[in-house]
C-alpha positions in Angstrom: 110.9 94.1 98.1 109.1 96.4 95.7 107.3 93.5 94.2 105.9 92.4 97.5 105.0 96.0 98.4 103.2 96.5 95.1 101.3 93.3 95.6 100.1 94.5 99.1 99.5 98.1 98.2 98.0 98.4 94.6 99.2 101.3 92.4 95.8 103.0 93.3 97.5 104.6 96.3 100.3 106.0 94.1 104.1 105.4 93.9 104.8 107.9 96.7 102.3 106.2 99.0 103.8 102.8 98.2 107.2 104.0 99.1 105.9 105.3 102.4 104.2 102.1 103.2 107.3 100.1 102.2 109.3 102.2 104.6 106.9 101.3 107.4 106.8 97.7 106.4 110.6 97.4 106.5 
């Protein structure tokens, strides 16, 4: 899950942003 999210949203956005995007994706 995290691997796919990181691939879609680079770390440029930030861990917090990634977590938020992941929540929306799921």
